[in-house]
C-alpha positions as CSV (number, residue, x, y, z in Angstrom):
1,X,-25.0,-8.9,-35.3
2,X,-24.7,-7.7,-31.8
3,X,-23.7,-10.8,-30.7
4,X,-20.7,-11.2,-33.2
5,X,-19.8,-7.8,-32.5
6,X,-19.5,-8.6,-28.8
7,X,-17.8,-11.9,-29.3
8,X,-15.1,-10.3,-31.2
9,X,-14.9,-7.7,-28.7
10,X,-14.7,-10.1,-26.4
11,X,-11.9,-12.4,-27.8
12,X,-9.8,-10.0,-29.3
13,X,-9.4,-8.2,-26.5
14,X,-8.1,-11.5,-24.7
15,X,-5.8,-11.9,-27.8
16,X,-4.6,-8.3,-27.3
17,X,-3.7,-8.8,-23.4
18,X,-1.8,-12.4,-24.3
19,X,0.0,-10.8,-26.8
20,X,0.8,-7.6,-25.6
21,X,0.9,-8.0,-21.8
22,X,1.7,-11.5,-20.8
23,X,3.9,-12.3,-24.6
24,X,2.5,-15.2,-24.7
25,X,0.3,-15.3,-28.0
26,X,-2.2,-18.4,-28.3
27,X,-3.0,-17.8,-31.8
28,X,-1.1,-16.8,-35.2
29,X,-0.8,-13.2,-36.2
30,X,-2.9,-14.1,-39.3
31,X,-5.9,-15.3,-37.3
32,X,-5.8,-12.3,-35.4
33,X,-5.6,-9.7,-38.1
34,X,-8.6,-11.6,-40.0
35,X,-10.7,-10.9,-37.0
36,X,-10.1,-8.1,-36.3
37,X,-10.8,-6.8,-40.4
38,X,-14.5,-8.3,-39.3
39,X,-14.9,-6.5,-36.5
40,X,-13.9,-3.6,-38.1
41,X,-16.2,-4.3,-41.1
42,X,-19.4,-4.7,-38.7
43,X,-18.8,-2.0,-36.1
44,X,-18.4,0.3,-40.1
45,X,-21.8,-1.3,-40.5
46,X,-23.7,-1.5,-37.1
47,X,-21.8,2.0,-35.4
48,X,-24.4,1.8,-32.5
49,X,-22.4,-1.6,-31.3
50,X,-19.2,-0.5,-31.4
51,X,-17.7,0.8,-27.4
52,X,-14.9,3.1,-26.2
53,X,-13.4,-0.2,-25.0
54,X,-13.4,-2.0,-28.3
55,X,-10.3,-3.2,-29.7
56,X,-10.9,-1.1,-32.7
57,X,-9.7,1.8,-31.3
58,X,-6.2,0.6,-31.1
59,X,-5.8,1.3,-35.1
60,X,-6.5,5.2,-34.1
61,X,-9.2,7.9,-34.8
62,X,-9.8,11.0,-36.6
63,X,-6.7,13.7,-36.6
64,X,-6.7,16.3,-33.8
65,X,-6.4,19.5,-33.9
66,X,-4.6,20.2,-31.1
67,X,-3.8,18.5,-27.6
68,X,-5.6,20.4,-24.5
69,X,-3.6,21.1,-21.5
70,X,-4.6,19.3,-18.5
71,X,-3.7,19.3,-14.7
72,X,-2.4,16.7,-12.5
73,X,-4.0,15.8,-9.0
74,X,-0.7,14.7,-8.0
75,X,1.9,16.6,-9.6
76,X,4.6,13.7,-11.8
77,X,7.7,14.8,-10.1
78,X,11.4,14.0,-11.6
79,X,13.8,11.3,-9.9
80,X,16.7,12.5,-8.0
81,X,19.9,11.2,-10.1
82,X,22.8,9.2,-8.6
83,X,26.3,8.8,-11.1
84,X,28.4,6.5,-9.2
85,X,28.4,3.8,-6.0
86,X,29.0,7.0,-3.7
87,X,26.2,8.9,-4.8
88,X,24.0,5.8,-4.0
89,X,25.8,4.3,-0.6
90,X,24.6,8.5,0.1
91,X,21.3,7.6,-0.4
92,X,21.2,5.0,1.1
93,X,22.3,6.7,3.9
94,X,19.7,9.7,4.2
95,X,17.1,6.7,4.3
96,X,19.0,4.9,7.2
97,X,18.7,8.1,9.5
98,X,14.9,7.5,9.3
99,X,13.9,4.3,8.5
100,X,15.5,1.3,10.0
101,X,14.5,-1.4,8.4
102,X,14.8,-0.7,4.9
103,X,14.1,-2.6,1.9
104,X,14.5,-1.8,-2.0
105,X,12.6,-2.1,-4.7
106,X,15.1,-2.1,-8.0
107,X,13.2,-1.6,-11.2
108,X,14.8,-0.9,-14.8
109,X,14.2,2.7,-16.1
110,X,12.6,2.4,-19.0
111,X,13.7,5.2,-21.6
112,X,10.5,6.1,-23.1
113,X,7.9,9.0,-22.2
114,X,6.2,9.1,-18.9
115,X,2.7,8.7,-19.1
116,X,-0.1,9.6,-16.8
117,X,-3.8,7.5,-17.0
118,X,-6.6,8.2,-15.3
119,X,-9.4,5.1,-14.8
120,X,-12.9,6.0,-13.9
121,X,-15.4,2.9,-13.0
122,X,-13.0,0.6,-14.7
123,X,-12.7,2.4,-17.8
124,X,-9.7,4.5,-19.1
125,X,-10.6,7.7,-19.0
126,X,-8.0,10.1,-19.9
127,X,-4.1,10.1,-20.9
128,X,-1.5,12.4,-19.9
129,X,2.3,13.3,-20.6
130,X,4.4,15.0,-17.6
131,X,4.9,17.8,-18.9
132,X,6.1,20.2,-16.4
133,X,5.3,18.1,-13.7
134,X,1.9,20.0,-13.0
135,X,0.7,20.5,-16.3
136,X,0.8,17.8,-19.3
137,X,-0.9,17.0,-22.7
138,X,-4.3,15.0,-22.8
139,X,-2.7,12.7,-25.5
140,X,-5.6,9.9,-24.4
141,X,-6.1,9.0,-28.4
142,X,-3.0,8.2,-29.2
143,X,-2.6,6.0,-25.9
144,X,-5.5,4.2,-26.9
145,X,-3.9,2.9,-30.0
146,X,-1.0,1.0,-27.4
147,X,-2.2,-2.4,-26.9
148,X,-0.7,-2.6,-23.9
149,X,-3.0,0.0,-21.8
150,X,-6.0,-2.3,-20.9
151,X,-9.1,0.2,-21.7
152,X,-10.9,-1.2,-19.1
153,X,-10.4,-3.9,-16.3
154,X,-12.6,-5.6,-13.8
155,X,-12.8,-3.6,-11.3
156,X,-15.1,-0.9,-10.9
157,X,-12.2,1.4,-9.2
158,X,-11.6,5.2,-10.2
159,X,-7.9,5.6,-9.6
160,X,-4.4,7.1,-11.6
161,X,-2.1,4.7,-12.7
162,X,2.1,6.2,-14.1
163,X,4.5,4.5,-16.7
164,X,6.7,4.8,-19.2
165,X,5.2,4.5,-22.5
166,X,8.2,3.6,-25.1
167,X,9.4,2.1,-28.4
168,X,10.6,-1.7,-28.8
169,X,14.3,-1.9,-30.3
170,X,12.5,-3.7,-32.8
171,X,9.7,-0.6,-34.3
172,X,12.6,1.4,-33.6
173,X,15.1,-0.2,-36.1
174,X,12.0,-1.1,-38.5
175,X,10.7,2.9,-38.1
176,X,14.0,4.0,-38.8
177,X,14.5,2.2,-41.7
178,X,10.9,3.1,-43.8
179,X,11.9,6.5,-42.9
180,X,15.3,6.3,-44.3
181,X,13.4,4.8,-47.6
182,X,11.5,7.5,-47.4
183,X,13.9,9.9,-47.3
184,X,12.6,11.2,-44.0
185,X,15.1,12.5,-40.8
186,X,15.4,9.0,-38.9
187,X,15.1,9.3,-34.9
188,X,18.1,9.1,-33.0
189,X,16.8,6.9,-30.3
190,X,13.8,5.2,-29.2
191,X,13.4,7.8,-26.8
192,X,12.8,10.4,-29.6
193,X,11.0,8.2,-31.3
194,X,8.4,7.5,-28.5
195,X,8.2,11.0,-27.4
196,X,8.0,12.1,-31.4
197,X,4.9,9.2,-32.1
198,X,2.7,10.3,-28.8
199,X,3.0,13.8,-29.8
200,X,1.3,13.0,-33.1
201,X,-2.1,14.9,-33.8
202,X,-2.8,12.1,-35.9
203,X,-3.6,9.0,-34.0
204,X,-2.9,6.5,-36.5
205,X,0.6,7.7,-36.9
206,X,1.0,6.8,-33.5
207,X,-0.8,2.9,-34.1
208,X,1.6,2.6,-36.5
209,X,4.7,3.1,-34.6
210,X,3.8,0.1,-32.7
211,X,4.4,1.4,-29.2
212,X,4.3,-0.2,-25.4
213,X,3.7,0.5,-22.1
214,X,5.6,-0.5,-18.8
215,X,3.2,0.8,-15.7
216,X,5.2,1.5,-12.0
217,X,3.0,3.2,-9.4
218,X,-0.7,4.3,-8.6
219,X,-1.0,7.6,-7.0
220,X,-3.5,6.5,-4.0
221,X,-2.0,2.5,-3.7
222,X,-4.7,2.8,-0.7
223,X,-7.7,2.2,-3.8
224,X,-5.7,-0.9,-4.7
225,X,-5.3,-2.2,-0.6
226,X,-1.8,-2.4,-1.4
227,X,0.9,-1.3,1.7
228,X,4.0,-1.5,0.2
229,X,6.0,-1.0,-4.0
230,X,5.6,-4.6,-5.0
231,X,2.3,-5.0,-3.5
232,X,1.0,-2.5,-5.8
233,X,2.9,-4.1,-8.8
234,X,1.0,-7.4,-7.9
235,X,-2.3,-5.5,-8.2
236,X,-1.7,-4.1,-11.4
237,X,-0.4,-7.5,-12.8
238,X,-3.8,-8.3,-11.5
239,X,-6.1,-6.4,-13.1
240,X,-4.1,-6.6,-16.5
241,X,-1.5,-3.9,-16.4
242,X,1.4,-4.4,-17.9
243,X,4.4,-4.2,-15.2
244,X,8.4,-4.9,-15.8
245,X,9.0,-8.3,-14.1
246,X,13.1,-7.6,-13.8
247,X,11.9,-5.7,-10.8
248,X,13.6,-7.1,-7.7
249,X,13.1,-6.9,-3.6
250,X,16.9,-5.7,-2.4
251,X,17.6,-5.7,1.8
252,X,20.8,-4.1,1.2
253,X,22.5,-1.2,-1.0
254,X,25.6,-3.9,-1.8
255,X,22.4,-6.1,-3.3
256,X,21.3,-3.2,-5.2
257,X,24.9,-2.6,-6.7
258,X,25.1,-6.1,-7.5
259,X,21.3,-5.8,-9.6
260,X,22.6,-2.8,-11.2
261,X,26.4,-4.4,-12.1
262,X,24.4,-6.8,-14.1
263,X,21.6,-4.8,-15.5
264,X,24.8,-2.7,-16.6
265,X,26.3,-5.8,-18.5
266,X,23.4,-7.4,-19.8
267,X,21.1,-4.6,-21.0
268,X,21.7,-4.9,-24.6
269,X,19.7,-8.0,-24.1
270,X,16.6,-6.6,-23.2
271,X,13.8,-5.9,-26.0
272,X,14.1,-2.3,-25.1
273,X,15.9,0.3,-24.0
274,X,17.1,1.3,-20.4
275,X,19.1,4.3,-19.8
276,X,19.5,3.4,-15.6
277,X,17.7,1.6,-12.4
278,X,15.4,2.9,-10.4
279,X,15.8,2.5,-6.4
280,X,12.7,2.6,-4.2
281,X,12.0,2.7,-0.6
282,X,9.3,-0.4,-0.5
283,X,7.4,0.2,2.3
284,X,4.9,2.7,1.8
285,X,4.3,4.2,5.3
286,X,8.4,4.5,4.7
287,X,7.5,6.6,1.5
288,X,5.2,8.5,3.2
289,X,7.5,9.2,6.5
290,X,10.7,10.0,4.1
291,X,8.0,13.1,2.0
292,X,9.1,14.7,-1.0
293,X,11.5,17.7,-1.9
294,X,10.4,20.6,-4.2
295,X,11.3,18.5,-7.1
296,X,11.5,15.0,-6.3
297,X,10.6,12.1,-3.5
298,X,13.3,11.5,-1.3
299,X,12.3,7.8,-0.7
300,X,13.2,7.1,-4.5
301,X,16.7,8.0,-6.6
302,X,17.5,6.7,-10.1
303,X,20.9,5.8,-11.4
304,X,21.8,6.7,-14.6
305,X,23.8,4.5,-16.7
306,X,26.9,6.2,-17.9
307,X,27.3,7.1,-22.1
308,X,29.9,4.2,-23.8
309,X,31.7,6.7,-26.2
310,X,34.6,5.0,-27.9
311,X,36.8,6.0,-30.7
312,X,38.1,4.6,-33.9
313,X,39.2,5.6,-37.3
314,X,36.5,5.9,-40.5
315,X,38.0,3.8,-43.3
316,X,36.2,4.9,-45.8
317,X,32.1,5.8,-46.6
318,X,30.2,3.4,-48.2
319,X,26.9,3.8,-50.4
320,X,23.5,1.5,-50.2
321,X,20.8,2.2,-52.4
322,X,17.3,1.6,-51.1
323,X,13.6,0.9,-53.1
324,X,13.0,4.1,-53.3
325,X,16.6,5.4,-54.8
326,X,17.5,7.0,-51.6
327,X,21.3,6.8,-51.5
328,X,22.7,6.1,-47.1
329,X,25.9,6.7,-46.5
330,X,27.6,4.1,-44.1
331,X,30.9,4.4,-42.3
332,X,33.3,1.4,-42.4
333,X,35.3,1.3,-39.4
334,X,38.6,-0.2,-38.3
335,X,36.4,-2.7,-35.7
336,X,36.1,-1.9,-32.5
337,X,33.9,-3.0,-29.7
338,X,30.6,-1.1,-28.7
339,X,28.4,-2.3,-25.7
340,X,29.4,-5.8,-25.8
341,X,30.2,-6.0,-29.8
342,X,32.4,-5.5,-32.5
343,X,31.4,-2.5,-34.3
344,X,32.9,-2.4,-37.8
345,X,30.2,-0.5,-39.9
346,X,28.4,2.6,-38.0
347,X,25.4,4.7,-39.3
348,X,26.0,8.5,-40.5
349,X,22.1,9.0,-41.6
350,X,22.4,11.5,-44.6
351,X,24.8,13.2,-46.2
352,X,23.4,16.6,-44.4
353,X,24.7,15.1,-41.2
354,X,28.2,14.5,-42.6
355,X,28.3,18.0,-43.9
356,X,26.9,19.4,-40.5
357,X,29.4,17.3,-38.2
358,X,32.3,17.3,-41.1
359,X,33.1,13.9,-41.0
360,X,35.8,13.0,-43.6
361,X,37.2,9.5,-44.5
362,X,40.6,9.1,-42.6
363,X,39.0,10.8,-39.4
364,X,39.3,9.5,-35.8
365,X,35.4,9.4,-34.7
366,X,33.5,9.0,-31.6
367,X,30.9,6.4,-32.0
368,X,27.9,5.1,-30.0
369,X,25.0,2.9,-30.4
370,X,22.1,4.9,-30.3
371,X,19.3,3.4,-28.0
372,X,21.9,0.4,-27.9
373,X,21.2,-0.8,-30.8
374,X,22.3,0.9,-33.9
375,X,26.1,2.2,-34.3
376,X,26.7,5.8,-35.3
377,X,29.2,8.7,-35.7
378,X,28.8,10.7,-33.2
379,X,32.1,13.3,-34.0
380,X,34.8,13.4,-35.8
381,X,38.7,14.4,-33.9
382,X,38.8,17.0,-36.0
383,X,42.4,18.2,-33.7
384,X,44.0,14.9,-34.5
385,X,43.2,14.9,-38.4
386,X,45.9,15.0,-40.9
387,X,45.1,15.6,-44.4
388,X,41.9,14.3,-45.4
389,X,39.8,15.6,-47.9
390,X,36.1,16.8,-47.4
391,X,33.8,14.1,-48.8
392,X,31.8,15.0,-51.3
393,X,27.9,14.3,-51.8
394,X,27.5,12.0,-54.6
395,X,26.1,13.5,-57.7
396,X,25.4,10.0,-59.3
397,X,24.2,6.9,-58.5
398,X,26.5,4.1,-57.1
399,X,25.4,1.4,-58.8
400,X,23.4,2.7,-62.7
401,X,26.0,5.8,-62.5
402,X,22.1,7.9,-63.2
403,X,22.5,11.6,-61.8
404,X,21.3,12.0,-58.4
405,X,18.4,14.7,-57.0
406,X,17.8,15.7,-54.2
407,X,14.5,16.2,-54.0
408,X,12.9,19.6,-52.3
409,X,12.0,19.5,-48.5
410,X,14.1,16.1,-48.5
411,X,17.3,15.3,-46.5
412,X,18.0,12.3,-48.5
413,X,19.6,12.2,-51.9
414,X,17.7,9.5,-54.0
415,X,18.4,8.3,-58.0
416,X,15.4,8.3,-59.4
417,X,16.1,5.8,-62.2
418,X,13.9,3.0,-62.2
419,X,16.0,0.3,-64.2
420,X,19.2,1.2,-61.0
421,X,19.9,-2.5,-60.7
422,X,19.8,-1.7,-56.5
423,X,16.7,-0.6,-56.8
424,X,14.9,-3.4,-59.1
425,X,14.6,-5.9,-57.0
426,X,12.8,-4.3,-54.6
427,X,10.8,-2.7,-56.8
428,X,9.5,-5.8,-58.4
429,X,8.2,-6.9,-55.4
430,X,6.7,-3.6,-54.8
431,X,5.4,-4.4,-58.3
432,X,3.9,-7.8,-58.2
433,X,2.2,-6.5,-54.4
434,X,-1.6,-7.5,-53.3
435,X,-1.9,-3.7,-53.5
436,X,-0.5,-3.0,-56.8
437,X,-0.5,-5.4,-59.4
438,X,-1.9,-8.3,-57.4
439,X,-0.1,-11.4,-59.6
440,X,-0.4,-14.2,-57.5
441,X,2.6,-17.0,-57.1
442,X,4.7,-13.9,-57.1
443,X,5.9,-13.4,-54.5
444,X,9.7,-12.0,-52.8
445,X,11.4,-15.7,-53.7
446,X,10.3,-16.4,-56.6
447,X,11.2,-12.4,-58.2
448,X,14.8,-12.9,-56.4
449,X,14.6,-16.3,-58.4
450,X,13.8,-15.0,-60.9
451,X,16.0,-12.1,-61.0
452,X,19.4,-14.4,-60.2
453,X,18.9,-16.4,-63.5
454,X,18.4,-13.1,-65.5
455,X,15.3,-13.5,-66.6
456,X,14.2,-10.1,-65.5
457,X,15.6,-7.1,-64.7
458,X,12.9,-4.7,-64.9
459,X,8.6,-5.0,-63.9
460,X,8.3,-4.8,-68.0
461,X,10.1,-8.2,-68.1
462,X,8.0,-10.0,-66.4
463,X,5.3,-9.7,-69.3
464,X,8.1,-11.5,-71.4
465,X,8.1,-14.9,-69.5
466,X,8.0,-18.1,-71.1
467,X,7.0,-21.6,-70.3
468,X,10.3,-22.9,-71.1
469,X,12.3,-20.3,-69.4
470,X,10.0,-20.9,-66.1
471,X,10.1,-24.4,-66.3
472,X,13.7,-25.3,-66.0
473,X,14.1,-23.4,-62.3
474,X,14.0,-25.1,-59.4
475,X,11.0,-25.7,-57.8
476,X,9.2,-24.7,-60.8
477,X,6.5,-27.4,-62.0
478,X,3.9,-27.4,-64.8
479,X,1.1,-26.2,-62.1
480,X,2.9,-23.6,-60.9
481,X,3.8,-22.4,-64.2
482,X,1.0,-22.2,-65.6
483,X,-0.9,-20.6,-63.0
484,X,2.0,-17.8,-63.3
485,X,1.4,-17.0,-66.6
486,X,-2.2,-17.0,-66.3
487,X,-1.6,-14.7,-63.8
488,X,0.8,-12.4,-64.9
489,X,-2.1,-12.2,-68.4
490,X,-4.9,-11.4,-66.1
491,X,-3.0,-8.6,-64.5
492,X,-2.8,-7.2,-67.9
493,X,-6.6,-5.7,-67.2
494,X,-5.6,-3.7,-64.1
495,X,-6.8,-0.4,-64.0
496,X,-4.6,2.4,-64.7
497,X,-4.4,3.4,-60.6
498,X,-2.7,-0.2,-59.5
499,X,0.0,0.2,-62.3
500,X,0.9,4.1,-61.2
501,X,0.7,2.8,-57.4
502,X,2.8,-0.2,-58.3
503,X,5.3,1.7,-60.6
504,X,6.8,2.7,-57.1
505,X,6.6,6.9,-58.0
506,X,8.0,8.4,-54.4
507,X,5.0,9.6,-52.4
508,X,1.8,7.8,-54.8
509,X,0.5,5.4,-52.3
510,X,-2.9,3.6,-53.6
511,X,-5.2,5.9,-52.6
512,X,-3.6,9.1,-54.1
513,X,-2.7,6.9,-57.0
514,X,-6.7,6.4,-57.9
515,X,-7.4,9.8,-57.4
516,X,-5.0,11.0,-60.3
517,X,-6.3,8.1,-62.8
518,X,-9.4,9.1,-62.0
519,X,-8.8,12.7,-62.7
520,X,-7.1,11.6,-66.2
521,X,-8.1,8.6,-67.3
522,X,-4.8,7.5,-68.8
523,X,-1.2,7.1,-68.8
524,X,-1.1,9.6,-71.3
525,X,-2.7,12.4,-69.6
526,X,-0.6,11.6,-66.4
527,X,2.4,12.0,-68.3
528,X,1.6,15.8,-69.7
529,X,0.4,17.0,-66.0
530,X,1.9,19.9,-64.4
531,X,1.9,20.8,-60.8
532,X,-0.3,23.4,-60.8
533,X,-3.1,20.8,-62.4
534,X,-1.6,18.4,-59.7
535,X,-2.5,20.4,-56.7
536,X,-5.8,21.5,-57.7
537,X,-6.7,17.7,-57.4
538,X,-8.5,17.0,-53.6
539,X,-5.8,15.6,-51.6
540,X,-2.5,16.2,-53.3
541,X,-0.4,18.0,-52.0
542,X,3.0,20.0,-53.0
543,X,5.1,16.8,-51.7
544,X,3.4,14.7,-54.5
545,X,3.5,16.4,-57.3
546,X,6.6,17.8,-57.3
547,X,7.4,13.9,-57.2
548,X,4.7,13.2,-60.3
549,X,6.6,15.2,-62.5
550,X,10.0,14.4,-61.4
551,X,9.1,11.1,-62.4
552,X,7.2,11.4,-65.6
553,X,10.0,14.2,-66.8
554,X,12.3,11.4,-66.3
555,X,13.5,9.4,-69.7
556,X,14.0,6.1,-67.9
557,X,10.5,6.4,-66.6
558,X,9.0,7.2,-70.0
559,X,10.7,4.4,-71.5
560,X,9.5,2.1,-68.5
561,X,6.1,3.0,-69.3
562,X,6.1,2.0,-73.2
563,X,7.3,-1.4,-72.5
564,X,5.1,-1.6,-70.6
565,X,2.6,-0.4,-73.3
566,X,4.3,-2.8,-75.6
567,X,3.4,-5.8,-73.3
568,X,-0.3,-4.9,-73.4
569,X,-0.7,-3.5,-70.3
570,X,-4.1,-1.4,-69.6
571,X,-3.1,2.5,-69.8
572,X,-6.9,3.6,-68.4
573,X,-9.1,4.0,-66.2
574,X,-13.0,4.1,-66.3
575,X,-14.6,7.2,-64.1
576,X,-17.5,5.6,-62.1
577,X,-20.7,7.0,-64.3
578,X,-22.4,9.7,-61.9
579,X,-26.0,9.4,-60.7
580,X,-26.0,13.2,-61.2
581,X,-25.2,16.5,-60.6
582,X,-27.3,17.5,-57.6
583,X,-24.3,18.1,-55.0
584,X,-21.7,19.1,-57.5
585,X,-19.2,21.4,-56.3
586,X,-20.4,21.0,-53.0
587,X,-17.7,19.8,-50.1
588,X,-19.4,17.8,-46.9
589,X,-18.4,16.9,-43.9
590,X,-19.7,13.2,-41.9
591,X,-19.6,13.4,-38.2
592,X,-21.4,11.3,-35.7
593,X,-23.2,7.9,-36.1
594,X,-25.0,7.3,-39.0
595,X,-28.0,4.8,-38.2
596,X,-29.9,4.0,-41.8
597,X,-26.7,3.9,-43.6
598,X,-23.4,3.3,-43.1
599,X,-20.7,6.3,-43.5
600,X,-19.1,4.6,-46.5
601,X,-22.6,4.7,-48.4
602,X,-23.3,8.2,-47.4
603,X,-20.2,9.2,-49.3
604,X,-20.5,7.1,-52.5
605,X,-23.9,8.7,-52.2
606,X,-22.8,12.1,-51.9
607,X,-19.8,11.2,-54.5
608,X,-22.1,9.6,-56.6
609,X,-24.0,13.0,-57.0
610,X,-21.0,15.2,-57.9
611,X,-20.0,16.4,-54.2
612,X,-16.8,15.3,-52.6
613,X,-16.2,14.6,-48.8
614,X,-13.2,16.0,-46.5
615,X,-12.5,15.3,-42.9
616,X,-12.4,18.8,-41.4
617,X,-14.6,21.6,-41.3
618,X,-13.8,24.9,-42.5
619,X,-15.1,27.9,-44.1
620,X,-14.9,26.2,-47.3
621,X,-17.6,22.9,-46.2
622,X,-20.7,23.3,-47.4
623,X,-22.8,20.7,-45.7
624,X,-22.1,18.4,-42.0
625,X,-24.0,16.2,-42.3
626,X,-24.9,15.0,-38.3
627,X,-25.4,11.7,-37.0
628,X,-26.0,10.7,-33.2
629,X,-23.1,11.7,-30.9
630,X,-21.8,14.2,-33.4
631,X,-19.4,16.5,-31.1
632,X,-16.7,19.0,-32.1
633,X,-17.1,18.8,-36.0
634,X,-21.1,20.0,-35.3
635,X,-20.1,22.7,-32.6
636,X,-17.7,24.3,-35.1
637,X,-19.7,23.7,-38.0
638,X,-22.5,26.1,-36.1
639,X,-20.4,28.9,-35.0
640,X,-18.9,29.2,-38.5
641,X,-22.4,29.0,-39.7
642,X,-21.9,26.2,-41.8
643,X,-25.3,24.2,-42.9
644,X,-26.6,21.3,-41.0
645,X,-28.2,18.8,-42.0
646,X,-29.3,15.3,-40.3
647,X,-29.5,11.8,-41.7
648,X,-33.4,12.0,-42.0
649,X,-32.6,15.4,-43.8
650,X,-29.6,14.3,-45.7
651,X,-31.8,11.0,-47.0
652,X,-34.4,13.1,-48.4
653,X,-32.6,14.9,-50.7
654,X,-30.5,12.1,-51.8
655,X,-34.4,10.9,-52.5
656,X,-35.5,14.1,-54.3
């Protein structure tokens, strides 16, 4: 297996580079995902062959307790700003007073979070934020999840490279869409989203945000044998780093101004957000001669794009209902051109924002594109207001008329009627998905086809479908219909946890659904569960408990469950029989590399003897099982006096 693991690590590292650095993938995403899953499984079974540079570290590791402070050997200074042509010509004049022959390197100013990456003997060992320029935060584990950052380079050099971590526009749109559906506050722009993602203590959350990076400088260019900024960037390219290819050398400040004019017009065409242009003296010896002020280098300046804001009028506020029932307000505008496109709609994010900014139908408003992507209303011009009335948040769903709810700690207003037409199609698609009821043959297109044909209105109608209904539909042959009906019939035997997850209860993921199903054993008991009981289940917090109680107390939800009962769906969960009760009531933490068993095997063994496994050491921990190379968890256990077993002691306990 060692050879296969190393082969997969090498293959996936190459595919990562092709996709995330060269923008030239050579295999389909599905093939990549399959190879990655294989590697994750093999490294789980043979952890001794997992390396710090394995592609599997990109998925994120254990949750961090905090970020340690790190000092920058070379300060990460900010650049001086230029806001117009006069500022740029003044900069050029100052440079030419000291340097007679000047060439400028012009680079796009990426709107993200400045980061510093340290490589020792070619291995990525530490990543940090700018912080105050002198001291930053160690965010190494989060930066490891960014595929564009090489975990190792083909060189034994030790050096520090700096750049900008950012969130691509597509990732930003998808993230905000997901947060809106979940009733969370949306990020205002890609920069805030990138910064927030890299400052998550859970690297898995950072990994899910799909960040990228552009590298733009080396603190010791002599380490790369570079004599110019352009040469240093070329060296970084050769080592496998991702640099921005839109950079360009310019001989005069007039050329620089033309470059700025071009990107002022065309920046909306980029797949990432920029907020200006950085102009640097290209020759490194000239940079050394010009030196630094206390705050910034004298050999570089950042031209900042002016923020484009325009005034228009709100004609109406339209409400849309998402799959999870979140009711989102959108401003309908008098069409106006912003950042190169005509805009007739703009995000209002949520109803609290409308109230906070006192935005009303008929108001003249200032709008802009958040991150040059999503049009949003910045403020209303109250001084031009006439008799506009205060906008009231909806108390009933605009789709079904059901009373809305405002769950605690959420900014969203939502409809929790499971029969709401605006939610039904997406809800059914979720219900039949692989992670839920896993009904083969019922993909998104087929679900929409059935819904449009009025054959289904909620998930219970799926189990009323008959051959004669389906065979009349387009692209539905005899074999396809038969397979679909068989899959529906087979899904009735799914355990309760699959049904609970499929019903789309807010915050209730697949793992929480399994925990609750195993705790209560039947749907009837789940419907009777109270918040105080639910939060006693490990890993079920107040947010999940509140949501479950809200849904199970809803008459429409109860009616849907009864329909599914009548259709013959399984409403129970069989608990796995325990091998014993020797660990009953005991809490374990696993740390380090286990040699004689996988971590999953150890976890299952503990649970089969009545114990439970958690991820962090606390005063409530009874035993820490420490394998090879155990780190901070072992140290904490010893510090607070928690009992520690090595792997051999643990296996002996199991044998006893």
